[in-house]
N, C-alpha and C positions, 0 to 999 in steps of 0.2 A: 504494499500500499504505498503510495508516495505521500509526501506530507500535505501537498495540496489538497488530496482526495480525503486525507484524514479529517482535516480541518473542514471540508464539505460536508462530510457526514455528520460532524459535530454542530454543524451549522454556526461555524465561526468563519467570519470573512477573514481572508490574509491580511488585507489591507481593510481600514475602516476611514470613513470620510474622505476628504479630497485630496490627501497626501498619503504616499507610501509610509507609513508609520512603524518602520522596523523597533524603534525604540520602545513603543508603547504597546507591543504585541504580549497578549497573555502567555503564561508559561506553556499552555498547550500548544502553542505557535512554535515556540522554541523545540518542544520535545518532537513536533511532527517534522520540522523542517532538518533537525539533527538525524531523526531516523532514516528521513530520505536521503541525506548525504551519507549517514553510514552503509545504507543499503548499496549506493553507486559506488562508494570507495572499496567495499569489501569484493563487490564483483569486480571490479577493475584490478585490486590485488590478486584475485584468484586467477583471473585471465593471465596476467604477466607471470605470474608464478608458474603458471603451465608452460611458458615459453622459454624461461630462464634456464642456463646451465648451472651447476652447483658453484657455489660461491659467486656467481653473478650479481653485479650491483645495478641498481636503478637510482636515480637521482630525479627527484620532483619538484616542481615550485607551484606552491599552492597560495591561492589568495587566503589570508588567515587574519588572526588577530593576536593582540598581545594578552588581553586580559580575560578574565572569566566570563565577562558580561556578553553574550552573543550578539547584542545590540549596539556595540559601541559604535561611536560616531564614524570613525575612520572605516570601520569595514564595510558600511553601508552608504558612505557618501554618495556615491554615484546615483544610486536609487533615490535617496532622500531627494537630492537635487532634480533627478528626473521627476519625481512625483509633483514636486513645486511647479515644474515648467508644464507638465500635463495639466495639472490644476488652473494655471493661467489660462490654457487654450479652453478648458472647460468653461472658464469664465467669459471668455470671449466668444464663445459658440461654435469653436472649431470641433469640439468633442462632446459627444452626449455625456451627461454626468453618470449615468449608470454603468457605462462602460469603464470609467475608472473605478466605481466603486466595486466592480467584478474582476477587476485585473489582479491575477495572482502571479506572485513572483516568488518561485520556489527556489530562493536564493539563500546559502547560509555559508559565512566563513568561520572555518573551525579552530580551535585552540590547539596548541602543540600537544596537551594532554589528551584532547580527544583523537587526534592523529595517532597518538602513541596507542591509545586504547583499540583503536580499529586495527593497526598494524598487528598488536599482539593476539587480538580476538581472530584474525584471518589466519596467522601461523606461518604463512609461506615465507615470511622475510623477518629479519631484526633490524632494527634502526641502530645504524653505526655511529650516527651524527644527525644532529637536527638542530639547524640554525634558524633564527629568527631574524629576518632583516626588515629595516624601516628605511623607506625610500621617500624624499621630498616629491610629492606629484608635479611640482613646478620648479625651474631652475629659480636661485636666489634674484638674477638680474632680468626676469621676465615681467613684464606688465601683467596686470591683471585680466586686460581685454585678451591679449594673446594668449596667456594661461586658459583663459575659459574656453577659447576657441579650440586649442591643442586637446585640453579634456573632454570637451563635448564629442571631438571626433573619435577619442577612445572609447567614450562610452557609448558612441553609436556601433564600434564594432563588436561588442559582446551584448548589447540590451536590443538593438533594432528589430532582431528577429522576433523578440517575444512582443514587443511593442507593435510591430507593423502588423502581426498576425492578429492582434486583440483590436487595435485601434484603426487601423487601415494603414495603407502605404502613401495616401495623400496629405498626411501632416508630417511626414517624416521630415523634410526640409525646413519646414517652420518650426518643429520641435528642436531639432538637433542644430540646424544652422542659424538660427536666430535667438529663440528663448533660452536654450540650456547654456549657450556660451555667456549671456548676459548674467544669469543666476548663478552660474559657477564663478564668474569674474568678480561678482559683487562679494561673493562669500570669502574668495582668496582676498579680497582687499581688507578683510577684517581678522583672517587668522590664516596660517598655515597649515596644510593639510598634507598628511603623509600616508604612504599605502604600506602594508603589511604583507610580507612573502614568508611562508613556512617553506623551508628547504630541507627534507629530509633525504638523506642517504641509506638507502635499505640494501642490505646483504641477503642473498636467497639462501635460507636455510640447508644445509647439508643432511639427507636423510640417511 
């Protein structure tokens, strides 16, 4: 059962209101999205384990988070700003409000402890090393407008397939080319943002 389907059966929307409120999600949302991430990661490790030779190594780069709070701001920065941009399009009549209210985003950033737990549970690999890397989302000498445009293009590369499927292809340029760069740029003017990557080095167990 996916996280989204689990929430639908319990009649709890993944997002409530006009924004994508990751920080305000109830604990059941966290449990459902974590379960979906666990299922997918377990399957991935099992398949890779069947392909690897003894003592083979696998290096992964995963979007993650530093703290135990699954809704930490940095982990869901792009989705939060995307929600604000879509809400603007709703208020301007470009998007129907019920389409935003029913937009499901099964996205989860794992902690290092959760990654370790899933690797141990699956059993094909052991973690030799795991590094938590923090990177600035913009360069220090970049102006906020340039940073906003660059980050909006990045966001489009991994979010547009979900958004266009639900809201339609016709709003994509308005959303990613106009609204989102301004919202992200305004946010960058107030505080710096960083991305968190988990980089585990896995070694295949020798049977």
